[in-house]
MIVO-191528 format. One record per residue (C-alpha): residue number from 1; residue in one letter; y, x negated, z negated. Coordinates in nm, 3 decimals. Example, Ala and Ser with C-alpha at 12.3 -4.5 7.8 and 13.67 -1.06 7.14 Angstrom:
BEGIN
{1; a; {-0.450; -1.230; -0.780}}
{2; s; {-0.106; -1.367; -0.714}}
end
This chain:
BEGIN
{1; m; {2.821; 1.600; -5.053}}
{2; t; {2.457; 1.504; -5.080}}
{3; k; {2.284; 1.451; -4.747}}
{4; a; {1.920; 1.396; -4.669}}
{5; s; {1.772; 1.255; -4.352}}
{6; t; {1.534; 1.465; -4.151}}
{7; p; {1.160; 1.385; -4.155}}
{8; r; {1.071; 1.032; -4.037}}
{9; g; {1.440; 0.953; -3.993}}
{10; d; {1.475; 1.126; -3.656}}
{11; r; {1.831; 1.032; -3.554}}
{12; s; {1.866; 1.312; -3.301}}
{13; a; {1.815; 1.576; -3.570}}
{14; p; {2.107; 1.730; -3.762}}
{15; q; {2.168; 1.609; -4.116}}
{16; v; {2.094; 1.870; -4.381}}
{17; s; {2.333; 1.924; -4.673}}
{18; l; {2.117; 1.977; -4.980}}
{19; e; {2.366; 1.976; -5.267}}
{20; a; {2.451; 2.346; -5.262}}
{21; l; {2.088; 2.445; -5.205}}
{22; i; {1.961; 2.236; -5.496}}
{23; e; {2.234; 2.383; -5.717}}
{24; s; {2.132; 2.736; -5.616}}
{25; l; {1.767; 2.660; -5.689}}
{26; g; {1.854; 2.521; -6.029}}
{27; e; {1.596; 2.245; -5.999}}
{28; q; {1.594; 1.884; -5.881}}
{29; v; {1.353; 1.892; -5.589}}
{30; d; {1.265; 1.560; -5.427}}
{31; p; {1.508; 1.537; -5.129}}
{32; e; {1.245; 1.423; -4.879}}
{33; l; {1.011; 1.705; -4.979}}
{34; l; {1.297; 1.952; -4.964}}
{35; v; {1.388; 1.849; -4.609}}
{36; l; {1.021; 1.879; -4.512}}
{37; a; {1.018; 2.227; -4.665}}
{38; l; {1.312; 2.317; -4.440}}
{39; t; {1.145; 2.186; -4.123}}
{40; h; {1.028; 2.480; -3.911}}
{41; r; {0.756; 2.414; -3.654}}
{42; s; {0.997; 2.491; -3.365}}
{43; f; {1.223; 2.203; -3.471}}
{44; a; {0.931; 1.969; -3.534}}
{45; h; {0.792; 2.038; -3.186}}
{46; e; {1.123; 1.975; -3.010}}
{47; a; {1.174; 1.655; -3.212}}
{48; g; {0.848; 1.509; -3.083}}
{49; g; {0.582; 1.628; -3.323}}
{50; l; {0.736; 1.576; -3.667}}
{51; p; {0.561; 1.712; -3.977}}
{52; t; {0.630; 2.080; -4.042}}
{53; n; {0.672; 2.284; -4.361}}
{54; e; {0.345; 2.473; -4.309}}
{55; r; {0.136; 2.274; -4.559}}
{56; l; {0.406; 2.315; -4.823}}
{57; e; {0.420; 2.687; -4.740}}
{58; f; {0.045; 2.709; -4.799}}
{59; l; {0.081; 2.541; -5.137}}
{60; g; {0.391; 2.739; -5.234}}
{61; d; {0.224; 3.070; -5.152}}
{62; s; {-0.050; 2.995; -5.407}}
{63; v; {0.193; 2.867; -5.671}}
{64; l; {0.413; 3.173; -5.627}}
{65; g; {0.111; 3.400; -5.654}}
{66; i; {-0.011; 3.259; -5.985}}
{67; i; {0.338; 3.259; -6.140}}
{68; v; {0.408; 3.620; -6.046}}
{69; t; {0.056; 3.736; -6.134}}
{70; e; {0.069; 3.573; -6.477}}
{71; y; {0.413; 3.720; -6.549}}
{72; l; {0.316; 4.074; -6.451}}
{73; f; {-0.014; 4.048; -6.640}}
{74; a; {0.171; 3.948; -6.960}}
{75; q; {0.459; 4.191; -6.924}}
{76; h; {0.251; 4.498; -6.838}}
{77; p; {-0.060; 4.486; -7.062}}
{78; d; {-0.148; 4.853; -7.008}}
{79; v; {-0.119; 4.857; -6.626}}
{80; p; {-0.452; 4.868; -6.437}}
{81; e; {-0.552; 4.604; -6.185}}
{82; g; {-0.476; 4.813; -5.878}}
{83; d; {-0.120; 4.884; -5.988}}
{84; l; {-0.066; 4.520; -6.085}}
{85; a; {-0.169; 4.422; -5.732}}
{86; k; {0.090; 4.659; -5.586}}
{87; m; {0.359; 4.529; -5.819}}
{88; r; {0.280; 4.172; -5.721}}
{89; a; {0.291; 4.262; -5.352}}
{90; a; {0.632; 4.420; -5.402}}
{91; c; {0.760; 4.087; -5.537}}
{92; v; {0.602; 3.847; -5.287}}
{93; s; {0.617; 4.047; -4.964}}
{94; q; {0.788; 3.896; -4.661}}
{95; r; {1.080; 4.138; -4.695}}
{96; a; {1.120; 4.072; -5.069}}
{97; l; {1.118; 3.693; -5.035}}
{98; a; {1.367; 3.708; -4.748}}
{99; s; {1.600; 3.908; -4.971}}
{100; v; {1.580; 3.624; -5.224}}
{101; a; {1.631; 3.354; -4.961}}
{102; r; {1.948; 3.496; -4.805}}
{103; p; {2.178; 3.456; -5.109}}
{104; l; {2.060; 3.095; -5.135}}
{105; g; {2.198; 3.026; -4.787}}
{106; l; {1.851; 2.927; -4.672}}
{107; g; {1.911; 3.043; -4.316}}
{108; a; {2.190; 2.791; -4.269}}
{109; s; {1.974; 2.509; -4.410}}
{110; v; {1.645; 2.559; -4.227}}
{111; l; {1.581; 2.323; -3.935}}
{112; l; {1.506; 2.529; -3.625}}
{113; g; {1.442; 2.445; -3.261}}
{114; r; {1.708; 2.547; -3.010}}
{115; g; {1.515; 2.846; -2.880}}
{116; e; {1.436; 2.981; -3.226}}
{117; s; {1.793; 2.923; -3.340}}
{118; n; {1.939; 3.100; -3.036}}
{119; s; {1.714; 3.402; -3.098}}
{120; g; {1.845; 3.452; -3.452}}
{121; g; {1.566; 3.270; -3.631}}
{122; s; {1.790; 3.175; -3.923}}
{123; d; {1.791; 3.539; -4.037}}
{124; k; {1.433; 3.641; -3.957}}
{125; d; {1.240; 3.769; -4.258}}
{126; s; {0.932; 3.573; -4.155}}
{127; i; {1.112; 3.238; -4.133}}
{128; l; {1.313; 3.289; -4.451}}
{129; s; {1.012; 3.394; -4.657}}
{130; d; {0.792; 3.113; -4.524}}
{131; t; {1.065; 2.857; -4.594}}
{132; l; {1.113; 2.983; -4.949}}
{133; e; {0.740; 2.948; -5.011}}
{134; a; {0.756; 2.593; -4.874}}
{135; i; {1.042; 2.513; -5.111}}
{136; i; {0.835; 2.645; -5.401}}
{137; g; {0.555; 2.413; -5.292}}
{138; a; {0.797; 2.119; -5.276}}
{139; t; {0.931; 2.204; -5.621}}
{140; f; {0.579; 2.215; -5.766}}
{141; l; {0.506; 1.868; -5.628}}
{142; s; {0.841; 1.738; -5.754}}
{143; v; {0.858; 1.871; -6.111}}
{144; g; {0.527; 2.042; -6.194}}
{145; l; {0.422; 2.395; -6.270}}
{146; e; {0.626; 2.471; -6.583}}
{147; r; {0.964; 2.389; -6.433}}
{148; t; {0.866; 2.556; -6.107}}
{149; r; {0.776; 2.868; -6.306}}
{150; t; {1.124; 2.872; -6.461}}
{151; m; {1.285; 2.843; -6.119}}
{152; v; {1.068; 3.112; -5.958}}
{153; l; {1.115; 3.361; -6.241}}
{154; n; {1.489; 3.310; -6.223}}
{155; l; {1.500; 3.355; -5.845}}
{156; l; {1.279; 3.666; -5.856}}
{157; k; {1.419; 3.822; -6.176}}
{158; v; {1.562; 4.128; -5.998}}
{159; l; {1.238; 4.187; -5.808}}
{160; l; {1.028; 4.141; -6.120}}
{161; k; {1.240; 4.389; -6.316}}
{162; s; {1.203; 4.651; -6.046}}
{163; a; {0.836; 4.581; -5.974}}
{164; a; {0.708; 4.859; -6.198}}
{165; s; {0.891; 5.122; -5.993}}
{166; a; {0.831; 4.963; -5.651}}
{167; g; {0.644; 5.176; -5.400}}
{168; a; {0.287; 5.101; -5.305}}
{169; g; {0.399; 5.092; -4.942}}
{170; l; {0.520; 4.735; -4.987}}
{171; d; {0.154; 4.632; -4.996}}
{172; w; {0.023; 4.819; -4.695}}
{173; k; {-0.321; 4.656; -4.691}}
{174; t; {-0.395; 4.761; -5.048}}
{175; s; {-0.253; 5.108; -4.989}}
{176; l; {-0.457; 5.150; -4.672}}
{177; q; {-0.778; 5.040; -4.841}}
{178; e; {-0.727; 5.291; -5.121}}
{179; r; {-0.638; 5.574; -4.882}}
{180; s; {-0.933; 5.494; -4.657}}
{181; a; {-1.168; 5.509; -4.956}}
{182; e; {-1.025; 5.846; -5.056}}
{183; l; {-1.097; 5.981; -4.707}}
{184; g; {-1.444; 5.830; -4.693}}
{185; l; {-1.360; 5.610; -4.395}}
{186; g; {-1.496; 5.289; -4.543}}
{187; v; {-1.334; 4.948; -4.558}}
{188; p; {-1.056; 4.874; -4.304}}
{189; l; {-1.166; 4.614; -4.048}}
{190; y; {-0.905; 4.375; -3.905}}
{191; h; {-0.932; 4.193; -3.574}}
{192; v; {-0.670; 3.923; -3.514}}
{193; e; {-0.593; 3.727; -3.198}}
{194; h; {-0.318; 3.476; -3.128}}
{195; t; {-0.127; 3.348; -2.828}}
{196; g; {0.114; 3.065; -2.764}}
{197; p; {0.124; 2.698; -2.868}}
{198; d; {0.089; 2.587; -3.230}}
{199; h; {0.465; 2.559; -3.281}}
{200; a; {0.532; 2.916; -3.159}}
{201; r; {0.212; 3.109; -3.223}}
{202; i; {0.218; 3.489; -3.221}}
{203; f; {-0.059; 3.685; -3.397}}
{204; t; {-0.171; 4.035; -3.297}}
{205; a; {-0.377; 4.241; -3.541}}
{206; t; {-0.574; 4.560; -3.490}}
{207; v; {-0.717; 4.761; -3.781}}
{208; t; {-1.014; 4.993; -3.739}}
{209; l; {-1.117; 5.276; -3.971}}
{210; g; {-1.449; 5.452; -3.930}}
{211; g; {-1.488; 5.314; -3.581}}
{212; t; {-1.140; 5.426; -3.467}}
{213; e; {-0.843; 5.196; -3.405}}
{214; r; {-0.561; 5.320; -3.629}}
{215; g; {-0.295; 5.048; -3.621}}
{216; h; {-0.157; 4.742; -3.444}}
{217; g; {0.083; 4.473; -3.556}}
{218; t; {0.234; 4.142; -3.448}}
{219; g; {0.387; 3.855; -3.640}}
{220; s; {0.437; 3.481; -3.667}}
{221; a; {0.156; 3.463; -3.923}}
{222; k; {-0.179; 3.637; -3.952}}
{223; k; {-0.092; 3.802; -4.283}}
{224; h; {0.229; 3.951; -4.141}}
{225; a; {0.050; 4.096; -3.838}}
{226; e; {-0.218; 4.249; -4.061}}
{227; q; {0.043; 4.405; -4.291}}
{228; e; {0.220; 4.565; -3.995}}
{229; a; {-0.109; 4.699; -3.859}}
{230; a; {-0.200; 4.833; -4.203}}
{231; e; {0.135; 5.009; -4.232}}
{232; m; {0.085; 5.185; -3.898}}
{233; a; {-0.268; 5.285; -3.995}}
{234; f; {-0.164; 5.412; -4.337}}
{235; l; {0.111; 5.630; -4.189}}
{236; s; {-0.125; 5.758; -3.919}}
{237; l; {-0.359; 5.899; -4.180}}
{238; a; {-0.113; 6.184; -4.229}}
{239; d; {-0.218; 6.295; -3.880}}
{240; p; {-0.554; 6.466; -3.812}}
{241; l; {-0.828; 6.214; -3.752}}
{242; p; {-1.032; 6.247; -3.436}}
{243; a; {-1.386; 6.364; -3.485}}
{244; l; {-1.625; 6.077; -3.541}}
{245; s; {-1.938; 6.065; -3.335}}
end
């Protein structure tokens, strides 16, 4: 079975079996890039400061966005921009990407530090979705956009088919902005802070509407914390708002 060494040949790190994962992806990703895509910051920190998958995640997030956006734009020519944005969010949300990652066995392949592994990190939505985005970035660098598009559309085919009927709640920030405008509360304002070292950073977000704090959220990435805060704020708008001074 195909094996690949961990980044920089760290001998203390477990060897990652890539054969089944590459077969599931349906694309020949460069093995070194694929291992890097599987390297979570918790593992990299414990191994003495190895490179992490975060740069590939950044790239993959953009590649995923353009592929899904282009597909939805072409497939739904009569759908307005706001609804297209909700459909896209339904396909690329943390929860949606994690649901794609699990059948691939991604949790068993990702390289995690001992603490993260012991706390169930291999099945966390945040880690699975981030790792899948990193793999998309690695695929793009390995084989280019066209072949990456084929892979992504195949992996997300169920999500893409159901996107038209997906609820707006999967994109809480967009939903909150629209609801806030309807109520005349203005644009939601987000304040984000973080704690912890770089390899285990936790973000806390607070969203304010019309001068009143309406939601809080936490997550391993800024975007996840903001989505959680937006969800709380959106749901709170069903309750009477306090009088504004």
